[in-house]
C-alpha positions in Angstrom: 133.6 93.4 79.5 130.9 95.8 80.8 128.1 94.4 83.0 125.0 96.5 82.7 123.0 97.0 85.8 118.9 96.8 86.1 117.7 99.7 88.2 114.3 98.1 88.3 115.6 94.7 89.3 117.5 96.2 92.3 114.6 98.4 93.3 112.2 95.9 93.2 114.3 93.2 94.6 114.8 95.9 97.6 111.4 95.9 98.1 111.0 92.6 98.3 113.7 92.7 101.0 111.6 95.5 103.1 108.6 93.8 102.8 110.1 90.4 104.1 112.2 92.2 106.6 108.9 93.6 108.2 107.3 90.3 108.2 110.5 89.0 109.8 110.4 91.4 112.2 106.5 91.2 113.2 106.5 87.6 113.3 109.4 88.1 116.4 106.9 89.6 118.5 105.1 86.3 118.5 105.8 83.0 120.1 107.4 80.6 117.5 107.4 77.3 118.9 109.2 74.3 118.2 109.5 72.6 114.8 106.8 69.8 115.5 104.7 72.5 117.3 104.8 75.7 115.6 103.5 78.5 117.0 101.8 81.9 115.5 104.8 83.6 114.6 106.7 80.5 112.7 104.9 81.1 109.4 105.3 84.7 109.0 108.9 84.3 110.0 109.4 81.7 107.5 107.4 83.2 105.0 109.3 87.0 105.4 112.6 84.4 105.5 111.7 83.5 102.0 110.3 86.8 100.6 113.7 88.2 101.7 115.7 85.3 100.1 114.0 86.1 96.9 114.9 90.0 97.0 118.4 89.2 97.4 118.4 87.0 94.6 116.7 89.6 92.3 118.8 92.3 93.8 122.0 90.0 93.0 120.7 89.6 89.3 120.3 93.3 88.7 123.7 93.9 89.7 125.3 91.1 87.7 123.4 90.4 84.9 121.0 93.3 84.3 119.6 94.3 81.3 118.9 97.5 80.2 115.1 98.7 79.8 113.9 101.4 78.4 110.5 102.6 80.0 107.7 103.9 78.0 105.3 106.5 79.0 103.6 106.2 82.0 99.8 105.6 81.6 98.8 108.4 84.1 95.1 108.0 82.7 95.0 104.8 83.8 97.0 105.3 87.2 94.4 108.0 88.3 91.6 105.9 87.1 92.4 102.8 89.0 93.0 105.1 92.0 89.6 106.9 91.5 88.2 103.4 91.5 89.8 102.0 94.7 88.8 105.3 96.5 85.3 105.0 95.5 85.0 101.2 96.7 86.5 102.1 99.9 83.9 105.3 100.4 80.6 104.0 99.3 80.3 100.0 100.0 78.9 100.3 102.9 76.2 102.8 101.7 75.8 101.8 98.2 76.2 98.0 98.9 78.7 95.3 97.8 76.9 94.7 94.1 76.7 98.5 92.8 79.7 99.5 94.1 81.6 96.5 92.7 79.9 96.8 89.5 81.4 100.7 89.3 84.8 99.8 90.6 85.2 97.0 88.0 83.6 99.2 85.1 86.2 101.9 86.1 89.1 100.0 86.1 88.6 98.0 83.2 88.0 101.3 81.3 91.4 102.6 82.5 92.6 101.0 79.1 92.1 102.9 76.1 92.1 99.4 74.2 88.7 98.1 75.9 85.5 99.0 74.4 82.3 100.0 76.0 80.5 96.8 75.8 83.3 94.8 76.8 84.2 96.9 79.9 80.4 96.1 81.1 80.7 92.5 80.1 83.6 92.5 82.2 81.9 94.6 85.1 79.1 92.2 85.0 81.4 89.1 85.2 83.4 90.5 88.1 80.5 91.4 90.2 78.8 88.1 90.0 82.0 86.1 90.9 82.9 88.7 93.7 79.2 88.2 95.0 79.7 84.2 94.9 82.8 84.5 96.2 82.9 86.8 98.9 79.1 87.5 100.3 78.1 83.4 99.6 81.0 81.7 99.8 83.2 83.4 102.7 79.8 84.8 104.4 81.0 88.3 104.2 78.9 90.6 106.0 78.2 93.6 103.6 74.8 94.2 102.2 74.3 93.3 98.5 72.3 96.9 98.7 73.0 99.4 100.9 70.9 102.2 102.6 71.3 104.9 99.8 69.4 102.5 97.4 66.8 100.8 99.7 63.7 103.0 99.8 
């Protein structure tokens, strides 16, 4: 009987193990406390251990019962547009303000797909901008100006 190994599962599981392991190592630098009075390092330690366990299960599945998966072509246009959008947001949110930066970022990421129509992209960008403003600026009271100095005259 020939078993297939799933390289994507093994790779994903390995990433989980690395990230969870980093959380565990980082948590050990804080006080763990006791089970009844947990310290600041207890929760990250537990989450890190759970992520490591999940990663081990994924690696095991990939080695024992993997599926042969063929990858299609990488959508480089979408990757480039999304990276550009994230960089745009990071470099301009303080100067343009939260609303216009979020709108442009959402519009760019929506247009990364070739299947989205321009009117749909504008509607999604508007909805995400309103939702993000309500969540981050109004709800969480994030101290970012709605309109930045580049737009205020």
